[in-house]
N, C-alpha and C positions, 0 to 999 in steps of 0.2 A: 504494500499499499504505500503511495507517494504522499507528500506533504498536503497537496491539495485535496486528495481523497480523505486524509485524516481530518482536515479542517471541516470538510462537509459532514463527515461522520460525527465529529464533535458538535457541530451545529444542530444536526438531526437529533443527536442524543439530548442536547439541551432543550430543543424544542419538544421532544418526547416527554422529557421530565417535567417541563413547564405544563404540558397538557395534562399529565397525570396529577401534578400538584393542583392545577385548577380544577380538575375533575373531582379530586378528593375534597378540595375546599368547597366546591359546589355542593357535593354530596353531604358534607358536614353541615353547610348552611341549610340544605333541604331538610335534614334531619332535625335541625334546631327549629326550623319553621314548622315542621311537622309536629314536634313536641309542643310548640306553642299552640298550634291548632288543636292538638290532642287535649291541651288544658282547657281551651275554649269549648271543645266538644263535650268534655266531661262535665263542664258547668251547665251545658244545655243539652244533656243527653236525651235522645229520642225514645220512643216507646220500645223499639227493638233493642236498643242499647240497654234500657232499663230491665227488660226481660233477661237478657244475657247476664247483666250485672247481678241481678237478683239471684239467678241460678248459681253463678260462680261464687258469690259471697256466702250463700247458704251451705253450698256443698263443701266449701273450704272450711267453714266453721264446724260442720257437723260430722263430716266423714271420719270414719274410725281411725284413720292414720292421717298424719299431717300431709297436706297436698296444696301446692300453690295455685293461685288463680292463673298464673302464666301457663303452667303445665296443662291445666284443664282447658284454657282457651286455645292453646295451640293444638291440642288433640281435637277440639271441636272444629277449628278452621281446616285442619287436615282433612276432615271428612267432606269438604266441599268437592275434593277431587273425585268423589263417588258420583257426584252429580254432573261433573264435566271433567274428564280426565286430563284436560289441558290446563286446569287450574293447579298451581302449586304454591303453597304458603310455606316459606322457610324462615326460621327464627334467628338467622345470622347472616351477616354479609362479610364475615371474616373477623379476625381478631380485633381489627381496628374499630369495627362497628358491631360488636357483639351484642350490644343492647339494642337491637333493632330486628325488624323482620321484613321480608320482601314478598310481594305478590308477583307471581309469574303467570304467564299465559302463553300457550303455544311455543314453549321453549325459550322465552325471553322474559326478563324482569320488566314489569310495567309500573310498579309502584313500590316505594319504600316507606316504612313507618317506624317512628321511634316507639320503643317498648315501654310501658309503664313499669312501676315497681312490681316485683314478682307477686306480692299479695294485695295489690291494688285491684279489687274486684271491679269497682266502678270504672276504673280506667281501662281494664281489659274488656269489660262489657261494651264500652263505647268503642273500643278499637275493633272488636269482632264485628260490630255494626258497620264500622267504616270500611273494613276489609270486605265484607259481603257486598256493600254498595258498590265498591270499586270492581269486584269480581263480576257483578251484574253488568257493569258497563262494558267489560271485556268479553263476556260470555253470553251469546244470545240464548244459549240453552238454559243457563241459570236465570237469565232475566225472564224467560217465559214461564218459569215455575211459580206456583203460589208461595207466599211467604211461609206458610205452615210447613211446606215440604223442606224449605231451607232450615226453618227452626228445628225441625225433626232431625235433619242431618247433623246440625251443629251439636244438639244435645245428645245425639246418639254417639257422636265422636267424643264428647266429654265423658260419657259413660264408659267408653273404652279405656279410659285412664284409670278406672276404678275397678272394684271386684265384679264378679259376674252377676251378683244379685242387685247391683245398682243399675237402674235403667230409667228411661224416659218414656212417657206415654203422652202422645198428642192429645188435644182437647177432647175429641170424640171418644177415644178409648178411655181416657181419664174419667169421663163422665160415667161410662159404664162400670168402671172399677169402683168408683165411689158409690154407685148404686148398689153393686154387689156387696160392698163392705157395710154400708150404713142404711141401706133401704132408700126407697123412693115413693113418690106419689104415683099410683097406678091402679090397674084393675086386678093384677095378680096372675098373669098368664105368661108362659114362655112360648114363643112362636118361632117357627122355622118355615122356610120357603121350599116347596116341592112342586115342580111343573108350573111355575109362575103363580102358585096359590099359597096363601099363608095359613099354615096348619098349627093348631095349638098342641104343643108337645107336653106341657105340664100346667097344672093349675095349683096355685098356692092355697093351702088349707085356710079356711075362714076368710078368704079374700072376697072382694065384690064379685069377682068372676064365679067363684064357687057358689056363692049365695044366689047368683042369678042363673045357676044351672049350667054354665059353660063347662064342657068336658074336653079332655084330650081327644084328639082326632077332629074336633070341630074346626071349621074353616072360617077365618075372619074375612069376610067379603068386602066390607068397607068400614071406615072410621069417620064419623061425623059427615057422612055423605060422600067421602072421597074413596074411590075404589082402591083396594090394595094391590091388585094385579099390576105387575110391572114396576111397583114402587121399590126403592131400595130398602133393605132390611132396617137400617138405621132410622129411616124415615117413618116406618111403620111403628117401631118401637117408640120413637119420639111422640107420635100421635097418641099412642096408648097411655103414655105418661103424661103427668101434668100436676098442677098444684092439688094438694090434698083437699077434698071437699068439692073439687070442680067436677062437672058432668061431662060424660062422653057417650055418644051414640054409636053402638057397634051392631053391624049386621052379621049374624052368625048362621052358618049352614052346618047342620048336624048331618053326619053320614047316613045315607038311606032315606033322607027326606027330600022332597022335591023343592020346597021353597025355604029361603033363609028367613030368619026372624030378626026383628029389630029388638035390641036390648039397650036400655038406657041404664047407665051405671054411674055411680058417684065414686070417684077416685078416693082411695084411702092409703094410709101408710103401709107399704109393703116391703117386707124383708124376706129375701129369698130363703126358703127352708134349707137347712144344712144337716138336720137330724132326721133320720128315718127309723122309727121304732118298729120292733116286732117282738114276738114272744114265742118261746118253745117250752110249753109247759109252764113251770114256775121260774124260768130263766128269762130275764129281760135283755133283749139285744138291741143295741143302738148303733146304727151305722152313721158316723159323723163325717160328712164330706169335706168341710172346711170350717173356719171359725170366723163368723161375722157377728154383727151386733146382737143378734138374737139367739146365738148357739146355746149359751148357758141357760137362759130362760126357757128355751124350747126343751132342752134336755130335762131340766127340773120338772116341767109340766108333764112331759112324757113319762118320766119316772114316776111321778105321783099317780098318773093314770094306770101304769102297769101295776103298781103296788095295790091300787084299789081293785083292779080286775083280778089280781091274784089273791084277793081277800087278805092282804097283809102277810102273805106266806111266800114271798119271793126267795128262791134259794141263792140267787147271785145275779150279777150284772156282767154283760159283755160289752165292752166299748170297742167297736171295730173302727180303727183308725188307718187301716190299710188304704194307701193311695191318697191319704189326706195331705195336701201340700202345705197346710198351715193357715195363717190368717192373723187375726188380731191377738196380740200378746195378753191384753187384759182379760180377754175371754178364755184363753187357755188357763190362766191363773184362776179366774172365778170358777171355771168348770172343775178344776182340780179341787177347789176349795169345798165343793159339794160333798167330797168323800174323805177329806183329811181332817181329822180333829184338830191337830196342832202341828206346828213345825214349818220349816221352809218349803216353798213350792218352786221358786226359781229366782235367780238374781241375774241382773245385766251389768255389764261394765263396759265403758267406752271412754273416748277422749273428752267428749263434752260433758260437763257436770250433770246435765239433765238426763244423760243416757244411763246413769248409774241408779238402778232401782232394786228394791228388795220386796219380794212378794212372799207372805207367809199366810197360813190358814188363819182365818178369822175366829175359829173356835165354835162355829155354828153349823157344822157339816150336817146335812140332811140324812146321809147314810154312812155314819162313821165306822160301822162294823160289817155291813153286808159284803160278802166276798165278791171280788171283782177280777175279771180277766181282761187284759188289754191286748188287742191284736194289732201288730205293726208289720210293715214290710219296707222294701226299699223306696217306696213312694211316700212313706210317712215322713214329713219334714216339719221343721220349725215349731209352730204352736202344737202340732201333734206330738213332737218329741218332747215338748215341755210337759204335757199331760203324762205321757208314758213314763218319763224319767221321774217325775214327781211322785207318781203312785208306786213305782218300783222302789225308789229310794226310801219312801216312808213305810215300806212294808205293807202297803194297802192293796197291791195287785200283783198277779202273776202276769208277766208279759210273754206272749207266744207269737211266733212267726219268724221273720228273718231280720237281720240288722236293718235299722232305719237309715234314712238318707244321710244324715250327719250335716244338716244345715243348722249350725248353731250361732247364727248372727241375727240381729234385729235390724229391720229397716224402718226408717221414718219417711213419711211422704210429704214432700214439699209442693204445695199448691202454687203454681206459677202465675204471673199476670195474664197470660194467654189462655188460662183455664186448663192448661196441661198440668201434668204431675211429673216430678222427678223423685223416684224412690232411691234413697241413699242409705247405705249401711252405716250404722252409727254405734252399734254395741254387740257384745258377745254374750251368749247365754251360758250360765253356770248352773249345773244340775245341783240338787240339794246336797248330794254327797260330795260335791266340790270339784267335779271334773267338767271340763269344757265340752259342750255338745258339738261344737264345730269340728268337723272331720271325724268325730267319734260316734256321735249319734247314740242311739239306745240299742244295746245288744240284748235280745230277749233272754228271759230265764229258760224258757223251753224253745229250742230252735227246731223248726220244721224245714229249713232250707235244704237239708240233705235228704229229706224224705221224698219218695216217688210222688209226682204230681197227681197220679191217678190213684193214690191210696184210698181204699174203699171204706175204711172204718178206723176207729181208734185202736192204738196198740193194746195189747192184751194184758200188760202188767204195769205196776207202778214204776219199775225200772226204765221201761221204754218211755214213760211219760215225763218223768222228772230228770232223768240223767242226760242232759243236753251237753254236747261237747263244748258249747260256748260258755258254760258256767265258770265263773272265776272263783277259786277257792276263797274262803273267808280270810285267809292269810295274805291275800293280794287284793285288797279293796280297789275298785276301778279308779278312784281319785289318785291313787299312787302310781298308776301305770304311766309309763313314758310312751312316746309315739310308737316305738317298736312293739311294746306290750299291747297297745290298742290295735295295731295292725294284726298282731297274732290273734287277738280276740275276735276281730271282725272276720278274719280268714276262717275261723272255726264256725262262724254262722254268717256266710256272705249275704249281702242284700240281694233281694230278689223282688220284682214287681208283681209276681204271681200272687194270686189270692186262693190258695188251695183250700178245698173243703175241709181238709184235715185240721186246719187251724180252729175252725168253729167246733168241730167234733171234739178236739182235745179240750177246748174251753168248757164245753158242756160236761165232758167226762170229769174234769177237775171239780166243777161247781156241784156236780152230783155227789161227790165223794169228799167229805171233810178231811179225811186222812190224806188222800192224794193232794188236795188243795194246800193243806198245811205244809206238806213235805216240799211242794214246789215253792211255796211262799218263802220258806226258810232256806232255800237253796242258795240265796244271795243274802249277805248281811244287810240288814236295814240300818244304815249309818248316816243319818243326816248331819254332816259335820260342818256345813258351810256356816261361817260366822258372818254376821251382818256387816262387820267392818270391812269385808272383802269388797263391798260396793259403796262404802262411804265416800263422800266427796273428798278430793284431794285437798291438802291444805293450800 
């Protein structure tokens, strides 16, 4: 290279360096300007920004483990790429500008944004709204979507940064979930659509529909003069529901009749039934599908009816919790309280002070001595496991079946400004004897997991009934087991979602024989060791 070439090269290098310096200065100024704009945006945050800020703030406060608004927001914005694969949100422009993020589209960066402080939920909520707005400008596909679809994508992304039990429900789904938990104003029917016609599949006992004579298999032809044929399912459900005390006109066609009849109903408070009672001789059997606001009240009423029908001579109770996914914590505790005279039922512990609770028997159990058998399987979870563990640890019930699911966490439901819900895990469940239900679940006293599914009758002797391979000797209480010990215990009685007839046959055999029942009841030590200070607020 001669001198002239070196001079040109040096000039080119200086020019290049000046361009880089100018670009960096411009970028820095842009970031500063964006930071100022972000401050102004935070001061005048819009509805969507408030929605995201509310969700980020509440989740960060309540989640069982510390998690920053930054991490949640980035996970939420990353989900935008599921709506348009050309959208890319990156949280860094390199070491020099680490506290920033970029929005890319079609392989190039189109916007840069200054990042708020990690735990500034309001700032991150406003920024998510800003990024979404910028992404809409760049993406015709995103711009064409309703805002609810974008909200769902963002909150689903946020949930991906949490555990698998934390999740988001958009407004329509959230309304159905609230109705299932808490009840609603309606006529008390469950409907399904078959061949473009709406058929009643279930009628709630004592509901306006039952009183009016509406039955399963009846067809709902119209509601307030509007034909149901061709209507979306959610629209039919919304028309049937309404304020308590309000009137609704329903045209009903009964199978085998030529003409539908008009029925005028007054909506009432309806809670979906979760308890199905039956009796086999002097044994009362209650299948509990889930735990909602009416579960304990319904069980108490059905139990009183069964005792009256049996002339006060019930031999025992079977609580069938197989396939029960759980539900409301307070209902699980109050249902257990029906049978336990005194002592702990369950406790919860979490990061937020309000998540630390202790539930104990109130001392007014309605059946403190009647023998009980609880049936569980791999589908029994959460609130169902609370009941099974409480009765097992108190020495009030023999548990039969396979190991339960092992969902030992508590979720709290956050109602968001858009009427959606975010369910966030905020506590762990502790059984009365002191072990965590999470990952461990309830291992039955009598295990049927290894028995043939087609077993035709109960075993012939007490050894076959009470000697389950999953029973832990008294010298090894379950609260003292480490994870390896629990793994071994659950391997001895693996979870199964089957509901074999042998479970109920064994339950009835035990309840019919006080000797067999007593032997099975004492196969595990009744040792409620949990101290209340385990869940006392942190200093």
